[in-house]
N, C-alpha and C positions, 0 to 999 in steps of 0.2 A: 317568361311570357312569349306567346307565339300566336300566329294566325290560326284560327280554327275554322272548321266548316260551318255552314249554316245547317239548320235542321231541315228535314224533308217531311211534308205532310201529304196525305193521300186519302181520298174518300170515294165511296162507290154507292150508287143508288140504282136499284132495279125494281121493276113492278112485280116480278116473280122471284121466289127464292132460288138461289143457286150457290155454288161453291165460292162464296164471296171472299173467304179467307185466302184462298189460293190466288185470286186476283190481287189482293192486297200484298201478298208475299212477293209477287213479281213486280208490283209497283214499287214497293220498298227496296227491292233489289236494284231497280233502276235508279233509285235515289240514294243508294248507299254512300255515294261519294260525299253527300251532304252531312254525314254524321255516322260515327261508328262506335259510339259509347253505349247506346241502348236503343231498343225499338219495341213497338207494341202494336197490337191490333185489337179493336173492340168491334164485334159484330152485333147486329140488331136482329134478333129472331122474334119477330112479331111483338116488339116491345120489351123483350127480355134481352139484356145485354150480357154477352159472354166475352171475356177478354183474356189475353195473355200478354204480359210485359216482362222484360228482363234486361239486364246488362249484357251487352255483346252485339255482334253483327247479326244481320238478318238470318243467314244460313245456320248460325249457332243457336239462336233463340227459337226459331221456328223449324223444328225438326219435323220429320214426317208424322211422328206420333202426335205432336202438338197440333199440327194443321188438321189432322184427321179428327181431333177432338172438337173442332168447331162445327156447329150445325149449319145446314143450308140456311141462308138468310137473304134479306133484301137490301140491307144497308151495312156499311162498315166505315170506320175511320181508322187510319193507321199513321204511324209516326216513326221516324228514325232520328236519333238525337245526338247532338253534342251539347255540352253545358256552356251556356253563356252566364245567365244569372242562375246560381245554384250549382252544386257539385254533382259528381258522378255517384249516384246511389239509386237503389231500386225505387225509393219513394219518388224520385224525380222522373221516373220513366213515364212516358206519355203513350197514348192519350190519357188525360185525366178524366175520371168518371165522377159524376155528382148525382146524388139522390136528394131531391128536395120536394117541397110540398106540391109543386105543380108537375112533378114527374121526374124523369131521368135525363141525363145529358152526358155526352162524352165529347171532349174537345182536344184538338191537336193544334199546336201553335209553332210557327216559325217566326223568329224575330226577337226583339228585346224592347221592353217598354222603358222609355226614358224617365217616366214618372212613377215607376214601380214602387220606389221607396216610400213616397208620400201616400200612395194609394194603399199599400199594405199596412202602413202605420195607422191610417184612418180606419181600416177594416178591423185591425186588432183592437183598437180602442173602442170599437162598437161591439166587441165580443166575438169576432171571428177567430177560429182556431185553425191554424195552418198545419198541414202535414208534410208539405214539401217546401223547398226554398226556390222554386221556379216562378217566373212571371206568369206562367200559364194558370196556376192556381188562383192568382190574383184576378186574372181575367174571368175565370170560372165563377169566382165569388161575386164579382160585379154583375155578370150576366144573370146569375141566379137571384141576386137581390132585386134586380130590375124585373125579373120574371114574376115576382110575387104580385106586382101591380099591372104588368103589361098584359095585353090581350093575347099575345103570341110570343113564341121564342124568338122570332126574327125581330119583333118590335123591341124585345128586351135587349137583344144584341145591338140594335140601332141606338138605343138609349145608352148602353154601355160605351159605345164608340164616342159619345160626347165627352166621356171622362178619360179614355185611354189616350196616351201620347206615345209616339215612337213607332217602332216597327212591329207589325203583326200581320201575318197571313194566316188565317184560321180556317179549319174545317171543323164544324160542329154538328153533332148528331143528336136529335131528340127521338122519341119513339116513332114519330111519323114523318120526320123531315131530315134531310141532309142540307146543311147550310154552309156556305163559304163566304169569307169576307177578307178584304184587303184594306190596310190602313190608308187614310187620305193622301199620304205622300207616295204610297206604292213602293216603299223601301224594298220589300221582298217580293219575288215573283209568285204568281198563282195563275193557273189556267184550268180550263175544263174541256172535255171532249165527250164523244159518244161512240159506242161500239155499234156494229151492224145489228146486234140483237136489241138495241135500244137502251143499253146500260149507260148511265151517266158516270163519268169519272172526273174527279178533281185532283190536281197534283201541283206540286211546287214547280215542276219543270215539264215541258212538253215531251221530253225523252221518256218519262214514265207513262204517258198516254200511249205512245207507240209500243212500249213494252207489253201492254195488255191488249193491244189491238184496237184501241180507241182512236178515232179521228179527231184531231185538234179542231175545236170550234173557235175559241178565242181566249184571250187573256181576261182575267177579272180586272176591271178597271180600278184604279186607286179610289178608295172610299166606297166601292160597290159591295152590296150584299146580294147573293144569289141563293134562292131557295129552290131545292129540288124536292118534289113530292109526287104523289100519285095524281095530283091535279095538274102537273106540268112544271115548267120552269118559270120563276118570277124573279125579276131584277128590281132591287131597291137602290135608288141613287141619291138619296137625300144628303149623303156625305161626300158625294163626288164633286170635285171642283172647289172644295173648301180650302185646300192647301195646294201649293205648287208641287208638281210631280218631281220626286227625287229618288229614283231607284238607285240602289247601291251599285256604284261603278265596279266594285270588286266581284259582283256576280259575273261580269263579262271577263274580268282579268283572271279570276281563279275559281270561284265557287262552283259555277254551273258546268254541266257537261258540255263539250263542244258541239254535240249534235242537238242541243236544245235551242229553241227560238224564244226569246223573252221580249215581250212587248213589241213584236214584229222585227226584232233584231237578232240575227244569227250570232251565236256565241263564237262559232268558228271564224266567221268573217271578222268579228271584232278583234280577235287575237291575231289574225293575219294582218289587219290594219295596224295593230300595235307594233308588230315586228317591222312593218314597212316604215313607220314613223321613226322607230329606233335606228333603222339604217340611214334615214335622212338626217337625223339629228346627231347621231353618234357613229359616223362611219369609221372604218379601220381597215387596214390591209391584213387580210387573213386568208387561210387556205380552206377552211370549212366552217360551217355554222351548225351547231348542235343545240338541242333544247333539253331542258331538264324535264323528264317525264312527270306528270302528263301535261300539265297546263302550259309548259314552255314549248311544247312541240309545234303547235300551230303558229305561234309567234316566230319561232325559229324559221319555219318555212316562209313566213312573210318577210323576214329579214333577208333570207337567201334570195328570194325573187326580186326584191327591191335592189339589193346590192350586187347581185350577180355572182356572189360567192356560193360555191356548191353546198347544198344541204346534205348532212349525213347523220347517222345514228351513232353517237359516241358514248351515250350513257344507256345502259340496259337496266330496266326496272324489274325487280321481283314482283310479279303481279299478285302474289299471295300475301304481301305485306301491306297493311293499310298506310295511308298517307302519314308522313312524319308529323304533321301538324295535329293529328287527331289523337294518337295513342299516348296515354300519360306515362311515358317512361323516358329514359335517357335519350336525348335527341341524337347525340353522336353515334351511339350504338345502332340506333334505328336507321340512320343514313347509310352506314356501312353495310347493313343487312339488306336494305332496300335497293341500293344502287351499286352498279359496278361499271367501270370504264372499259370500253373495248380498245385494247392496246393497238390492234391492227388499224383502227380508224384514227386514233389520236396521236400515236407515237410520231414525234418530230414535226407535228403540225402547229400552225398558228390558228388558234381556235376562237371563234366568237361563241360565247356561252350565253344562252338565253334562259332566264328564269322569270317567274311571275312577281317575286317580291324579295326584299331583304328586311327583316325585322330586327333581330339581334345580331345577325351576321354569323352565327354559329354554324348553321346548316350550310350556308354559302361557302364558308371557309373549308368545310369538310369536303364539299363537292369539288372545289378547286384543287384540294389536296389529292383527291382520287385521280383527277386528270393529270396532275403533275407526276404522280407515281406511275401512271401509264405512259409517260414520256412526252406529254404535251410541251411544245416549245414555248408558246405564248398562250395566255388565256385572257381574253378581253370580255368581261362580263357586261351584259346588257339586261336591263330589268324592265318588264312591261308595266310596272307600277311606279309612280313617283315615290320619293322618299316618304316614309311614314313619320309624321311630325306631331300628330295630335291623337288623343284618345277617341274611340268610337263608342257611341251609346246605343247602337241600333242592331247589335248582334255579332259584330266582329270582336273577337276577344282581345282587344287592345284597350285596356282600361287606364293606362297612365303613360306618361312620357319617360318614365324612369329607365326602362330597358330598351328604348328605341335608339338604335345605333346612329341614325341620321340626325337625331336631336343633339347629340354630343360630339359628332365628328363630321369633318368635311368629306366630300366625295373622294379626294385623293387619299385621305386618311383611311376611309373605309376600304378602298381598294387594297391598300397596303395591309390592313388587318386581315382581310380574307385571302390574301396572297395572289390577287389578280394583277395583271400588267396594266389594265385600265378598267374603268367602270363608268357606265352611263345609265342614268335613270330616265324613264319616260318623262317628258316635260309636262308639268301639270297644266300649262296653258294650252296643251294640245289634246287634252282628254276628250274633248268633243269629237275629235276625229276618229275615235275608236268605233263608234257606231252612229254618229250623227246626232246633233242637237246638244242642248245643255241641261237636259232634264235628269241629271244624275246627282246623287249625293257623293261628294268627295271630301267630306269633313276631315277624314283622317289625314288628308294631304294638305288642305288649305285652312283648316280650323273654322270654316264657315258652317254653322249648324242650322238645320231646318227647324229644330225645336229648341225649347229652353234646355240649357245645360243642367243636368241634375246635380244637386248638392252632394249627394252620396254616390260616389263612383266606384264603390267596392262591389265587384261582380258576385262575390260570395258573402255579401253583407248580411244576409238573413241567417246563414249558417253560423257566421261569426257572432251575431246577436244571440242566437240560441246557446252557443257555447258560453258566452259571457253570463247569460242568465243562469245556466247550470252551475257555474262557479259561485255565483251569488247565493244560490240555494244551498250549496254545500257549506 
């Protein structure tokens, strides 16, 4: 078990046809850090949907030949994925496309429904046949079902939101409209902007807007539905204010790119603050402060500024290897391929090592070992997240306490297990100081959940159920 990325969603709406697939490509490229298992683009050519989806990173899936096969169009939705609910296979690639009595729809989703199990069971009992094991298909079914009686696709989505629980930031495309929506808690980020040419762009993070030349307009509010069409931009707010705002704190600690701004808060500044708090709460005599690339670098700079200990680059990342947390292969092998210690920097030094989290401790132990081999005299590890103690039901791939090292061991024991001279976690009671306010979900740290806890906590429960059915039939 490990921490995975969030998915990334992207959408484009223009009044005139253009090379919309290329814009989606660059948008997904900017969101690649949120998922490297699969990706997809669906373009809307005057009501005709053309799509390409596959397993792999953006540059592998969307070759020059693939991109040239897309027609000029006015709308598109795109997605880059890692699996929360559902495994890694082509069926689970998004956006999901639906043909129904009232037309066509394509939908891309970031998040995890906490009531997906009961919703899917009810749909199956009513005759629904599922082709994937992802929450997104459940959302698509419910929206489609509501569309049969609703006067518009946005009304169908609004009715569906009465049923959905948990985390979802959506970009949905019909033949005539591009629609985005964010769950009433606002667990996952979503924003939109506009280019100088008048093209509207929706994205999980503001960094993707900048990548395609769009100026940030604002974040989508929790519970808000925004409709983009040839008639303009319309906001529906009937779900706003229904729930307390609870954006995932890990968006600021790890998930998001440091140059993104989420709900008015700079990710870079949040990580600088995290490092400063660690320097205040876990001071130590040392020669240098180094960060684990990439999400530990900003916090290491913050620790250095607050403590007065010089900042340096002691770990070098191979930029052509994806994040350890994403790729489904042996973690130890990937750490040694991905990172190397600079002996000239760390040899004979007392080091403060800053990282974003410790889940099982395996990766941390390997990083500490790399620094020891390079001659580090002392290694004092500081972590910008509090200890993980509880499962997450909203998109972070922590589905049980079984392999959480902090559940079973004390801080001194963990330090010994990973080979560090000392260890300090970010204090959970100071999380508000990361970026101000208490409007964050911190359930994986304190066990206080904004929604009902699901009875079925198996992230691959649908695939397991299908497997069990297959055995029964045999």
